[in-house]
N, C-alpha and C positions, 0 to 999 in steps of 0.2 A: 767244625762238626761238633754238635752238642754231645755232651757226655751222657750215656744211657745209664742213669742210676737205678738201683732197685727201689722198691717202695720203702717208706719209712717204717722202722721197727723199733720197739722199745729196747733199751740197753739191758737185756737180760742174758745171763750166761748161756742158756739153752738156745737162744736165737743167734747169739754171736758165734756159737759153735757151728751153726749152719752156714756161716759166711764162707765164700770161696777160699780155697787154699792156694791163691795165686796173687801176683802183684796187682795193685790198683789204688784207687783213691776212695776216701770216705769222708762223710760229713757227719758231725754231731750237732744236734739241735735240741732246743727245749720243747715244751709241750705244744707251743704254737708254731713250731718248725722254724724258729729263728736260728740260723746257723751260728754256733758258738765256736766251732773248730773245724778246720779242713785239714785232713791228714793224707799221707801217702804211705802205702805199704810196699816196700821194695820186694818182699818175698811172699808174705802170707797175710791176707786181709784179716782173717779171724784172729791171728796172734796180735796184730797191731790194735785191733779193737779191744781184745781182752786186756791189754795193758791199761786201758782207760778204766777198767773195773777195779784196778789195784790202787787208784788214786784215792787219797783220803776223802771221805764224804764231805768234809768241811770245805774242800776246795771248790766243789761244784754245787754246794748246797743252795746258793741263790738262783741256780738255773732250774731247780726242781728236777723232775724226772727227765732223763736224757733219752734221745732217740737217735738212730743211725740209719744211714743208707750207704750203699757201696756201689762201685763201678769197677769191674776188672779191666785193667789196662796194661799194655806192655811198657809204657813210659809214664809211670805214676808221678814222678817228681815234677816233670814238665807240666802235667795236667794240674797238679796241686798248685803250682805257681800261677797258672792261668786262672784257676778258680779263685785264689786269694785276690789276684788283681781285679777280677770281675766283681768280687764282693766289695772290695775297696772303692771301685768306681761307682758303685750304686749306694755306698754308705759314707759319702763325704771323706774318703780316704782312711776311714777307720778299719782296723783289723777285726775279725770275729772276736767276741768277748774273751774267750779263753786262749787266744792266739795273739800275742802282743808283738810279734816280729814277723818279717817276711821269711818264708821257708828258705833254707840254704839252697844255693845253686846246685843243680844235679851234676856238676862236672865230675866230682870224685865220689866213689861209693861211700856211704855213711855206715858207721857201725852203730847198732842200737845197744844202749847200755841198759841194764836191768837194775832196778832199785835194790839196794842192799837192806835187808830187814834185820 
């Protein structure tokens, strides 16, 4: 069954604040909607997206302005793995540009670490 994503929105704090407060998957893309990252939020989509705003601008500078779309789901980690595999199948085995490895297996719960400033 295809995942029902929201429409693409610019990565702006006000729009991220409107993201659902539930588990789900999200995609980050550049201006022409080339997906650069596929993520899973195990608890809160808005908080997971907001974490990408705290990344130093130099990290994503070559992507230009970023956009996001979300899909609330009960099993986001399995959906994330499927989306990454689907992406790789249509891009000669390559991962999205900002995602260099396969997401971890959803067998054990993961803890999200926050950056220390």
